[in-house]
C-alpha positions, 0 to 999 in steps of 0.5 A, spaced: 381 101 473 376 095 473 368 096 474 364 090 474 359 093 470 360 098 464 353 101 463 353 102 471 357 108 472 359 114 467 366 119 471 366 124 467 370 131 467 364 137 467 364 144 464 362 147 471 359 153 465 352 154 465 350 150 473 348 154 479 352 154 485 350 151 492 349 157 497 356 156 500 360 157 494 366 161 491 365 163 484 368 161 478 375 162 479 377 167 471 382 162 466 389 167 470 386 167 477 391 160 478 389 161 487 383 157 486 382 151 482 376 148 481 374 141 481 367 138 478 365 131 478 359 127 475 357 120 476 351 117 472 348 111 476 343 107 472 340 100 475 336 103 480 331 100 486 325 101 487 326 104 493 330 108 490 326 109 484 321 113 490 326 116 493 330 120 487 324 121 483 324 127 482 331 128 480 330 121 476 332 121 468 333 116 462 338 113 460 340 111 453 346 105 453 347 105 447 348 112 445 352 113 452 348 118 453 342 121 456 335 121 453 333 128 452 327 127 446 320 130 448 317 123 445 315 119 450 314 112 447 322 113 446 324 110 452 320 104 453 326 100 450 329 096 453 337 099 453 333 107 456 333 105 463 332 110 469 337 113 471 340 118 478 346 125 476 349 128 481 354 133 480 361 135 485 363 140 486 370 142 490 373 147 491 380 150 495 377 155 501 384 160 501 382 163 509 380 156 511 387 152 507 383 148 505 379 143 500 371 143 501 366 139 497 359 139 497 355 133 492 348 137 488 342 133 485 345 135 477 338 136 475 337 141 480 343 145 477 341 144 471 334 147 471 336 154 473 334 154 481 336 153 487 340 147 488 339 140 493 345 138 496 345 130 495 345 128 502 349 122 507 342 120 508 341 119 500 348 117 499 346 110 504 339 110 499 345 108 493 350 104 498 356 106 495 362 104 500 368 107 500 374 103 503 380 108 505 384 103 509 389 109 511 382 112 515 377 107 516 381 101 519 384 106 524 378 106 527 373 100 524 373 095 531 372 101 535 366 104 538 366 111 536 361 114 532 360 114 525 365 107 527 365 101 521 362 096 528 357 103 529 354 103 524 353 095 524 350 095 530 345 101 527 344 097 521 342 091 525 339 095 530 343 092 536 343 099 542 350 096 547 346 094 553 352 096 556 354 103 559 351 103 564 354 097 568 362 099 565 362 106 569 359 103 575 364 098 574 370 102 573 368 107 578 368 101 583 375 100 582 381 102 585 388 104 582 395 102 584 392 098 591 397 093 592 402 095 596 409 094 592 407 099 587 409 104 592 404 108 591 398 106 597 405 108 602 404 115 599 398 116 600 398 115 606 402 119 608 399 125 605 393 122 611 397 122 616 400 129 615 393 130 613 391 129 620 394 133 622 391 141 620 384 139 619 378 134 621 377 128 618 369 130 615 374 135 610 376 129 608 381 123 609 383 115 605 385 119 599 386 114 593 385 113 586 380 112 582 378 113 574 373 119 574 369 124 570 367 118 565 363 117 560 359 114 555 364 119 550 370 117 553 369 109 553 367 110 545 373 112 544 377 107 549 374 100 547 376 097 542 377 090 541 383 086 541 385 080 536 389 074 536 393 072 531 398 067 529 398 060 532 398 062 540 392 067 544 396 072 545 391 078 542 392 085 541 389 092 540 386 090 531 389 098 530 396 094 531 395 088 527 399 089 520 397 093 514 393 087 510 389 084 517 387 090 518 384 091 510 382 084 510 378 086 516 376 092 514 372 088 508 369 083 512 366 088 516 365 092 510 360 086 506 357 086 513 355 092 512 353 091 504 350 085 506 344 089 509 343 093 503 339 091 497 343 096 492 350 097 494 356 100 490 363 098 493 369 103 490 376 100 494 383 102 492 389 098 490 385 092 495 392 088 493 395 093 498 399 087 503 395 081 500 397 075 499 395 074 491 389 069 493 386 073 499 386 079 493 382 075 488 378 072 494 377 079 495 375 081 489 369 074 487 366 076 495 365 083 493 362 082 486 358 077 489 356 083 494 355 088 490 351 090 484 356 094 482 364 094 484 370 099 482 377 098 483 382 101 482 388 097 481 396 094 480 396 087 481 395 082 474 392 078 480 385 083 481 386 086 475 385 078 471 379 078 475 375 082 470 374 081 463 377 085 458 370 089 456 369 090 464 377 094 465 378 101 462 387 104 462 387 111 467 392 116 465 394 123 465 397 127 458 401 132 459 396 137 459 394 134 466 387 132 464 385 124 467 383 120 461 381 112 461 381 108 455 377 101 454 383 097 451 382 093 444 386 087 442 389 088 435 387 081 430 394 077 432 393 078 440 387 073 441 383 074 447 385 067 449 393 068 449 391 075 452 388 071 458 393 066 460 399 070 459 396 075 462 400 076 468 407 074 463 407 078 458 401 084 457 399 086 465 406 090 467 405 094 460 398 096 462 401 099 468 407 103 465 407 109 461 412 108 456 413 100 453 419 096 450 418 091 446 422 085 446 422 081 440 423 074 445 425 072 452 434 074 449 432 081 449 427 082 454 431 079 459 438 082 457 436 089 455 436 092 461 440 087 463 446 092 459 442 098 460 442 097 468 450 095 468 452 102 464 449 107 467 452 104 474 459 106 469 456 112 466 451 115 470 451 121 465 452 118 458 446 112 460 440 112 464 437 104 466 430 103 464 427 103 470 430 110 471 426 112 464 420 108 466 421 103 461 417 097 461 420 091 458 415 087 454 416 080 450 413 079 444 414 072 444 417 071 436 418 078 432 411 076 429 407 079 435 411 086 436 408 090 431 400 087 435 403 088 441 405 096 440 399 097 436 396 094 442 399 099 448 399 105 442 391 105 443 392 106 450 395 113 450 403 108 452 409 111 448 411 104 445 419 102 442 420 096 440 427 092 439 429 087 434 433 083 429 433 085 422 427 085 419 425 085 411 423 091 409 415 090 408 415 088 416 420 093 418 416 098 416 409 096 419 413 095 426 415 103 425 408 105 424 406 101 431 413 105 434 416 110 436 423 109 435 425 102 433 431 099 434 434 094 430 440 092 429 444 088 423 444 080 425 439 075 424 439 073 431 442 077 438 447 072 440 451 074 433 450 081 435 454 080 442 459 076 440 461 079 433 461 086 437 464 084 444 472 082 444 476 076 446 478 077 452 472 078 454 468 071 451 475 067 454 473 071 461 466 068 461 468 061 458 473 060 464 467 061 469 461 057 466 460 050 468 460 047 460 455 041 460 458 034 458 456 035 451 459 042 450 465 040 453 466 033 447 464 038 441 470 042 444 474 040 448 478 047 450 472 051 450 476 058 453 480 057 448 474 056 442 471 063 446 468 065 440 464 058 438 463 055 444 460 060 447 455 060 441 454 053 441 452 055 449 448 061 448 443 057 443 443 051 448 441 055 453 437 061 448 432 065 453 435 063 459 440 068 462 447 066 459 447 073 454 443 077 459 449 074 464 455 074 460 454 082 459 453 083 466 460 081 467 462 086 461 465 093 462 464 100 457 468 096 452 466 091 451 459 092 450 457 092 444 457 099 440 451 097 437 447 096 445 451 102 447 448 107 442 441 103 442 442 105 451 443 112 449 438 113 443 432 111 447 436 115 453 435 120 449 428 120 445 425 119 454 430 123 458 431 129 453 436 134 454 433 141 456 433 146 450 438 150 448 436 158 451 435 163 446 440 166 443 440 173 447 440 169 453 446 164 450 451 168 454 448 170 459 447 163 461 454 159 459 452 152 464 445 151 461 446 146 457 451 142 461 450 135 462 446 133 468 440 139 467 434 138 470 429 133 463 424 137 459 420 132 464 413 133 459 411 126 459 
């Protein structure tokens, strides 16, 4: 989640204890009552305009941005410093209505809940005065360019005080239009035969000449059926806007929301996943334009192109712990990860780790490319014994060198991630430092990943792979027969192509027995940590459940 102004809003999970309830809200559920969940969210809005201060005067409080809390001291002079500003608190209550089988929600001024008086609703007009815009593409996009009441086009017309003078003319035009009047369509002939039969029984004053027309139309009918058509591509063929692709609809909705924002002085813009079906260059443009229009912008995103538009202090990582509580964590760089490096390598090295729950810090590019290949191959060969990193939810991050492993692991561990490391043999002191920051250190006994693979595999695997390579000229001069000299020739080949998937290609063509034992053990060790087997049953139940510990039983899933 990224936001343009860290001090503009504070959102936290609240405790309903000591606060009043709305007139139609059920009482708070007992802890043992699992059938009536409740949600309470408190939001603080700062940087209020003069118009907002006048409107919300009775509910305005003072926010101390240095203390990150409200100023409640009885000393009036305490509100004079610049870091103490006017702010407005609102609280959302959500609950489950068992009888209606639906969720209900109300928003109130927080002060009215705390004073022991009657809760005062924070109405739709109040929300509009705060300029809150929330893009829900599935809901908003389906009727954005229709004239239905409450659509984005309808809102824009009302804000600009444009009242379409089209209804009567449109209704009159449609009422004069005969449907299927062309004889070639076959309907007029049927109607004429009905007319001839009718004349046999009744005089013409009773009814003649039946024909088809549009009838009983009202403005509400027109609001639902009139919609905008849009031409896409190079041609002039147009289709209803809601028939366009998801990306086109999202951009269209965004353009219309920007029109609404342009007509308001103070806008808080919230948008989920702005990258959905949008190319990277457009994602960056969206973020830039919204930040120009809005006094505050809130985004949730999984896109590096969106996230890199925000400074590190404007970005927080949201995650839900094993206890189910959603928490936010700021990003704090360790000493050996400089801000310049973080920005330069954000897309390629840091972003994926921010979005994952489990991080494997690999010493270099060779380990980062080869180990996922091994895990995936083994999981295909023996799915009951091994798991791919993707199936375990493990993201691999290339540290760039052994000296960076500790700092990278510290960065992600402090964000609440489960961290692991994969590296060559380390000095005892450095090994201990890495182990302080990771849950598990996968360290082999060689001074190079390639050396570990070459010593741990079989001669047949080496020769088979050597026969498939288009050997570089300089290596063929050193090794005239690379297949016969497979071990030495491949050592030179892997060194020459270090980090370029050479070792990964070799491992991908191996059988289970040809994969070095250390790699197989590393895969199973990581699997046991991330996907542990269920605990054995209590002794009293062991006899009744003889299959409880069988392979393939459901995992704990605590993570």
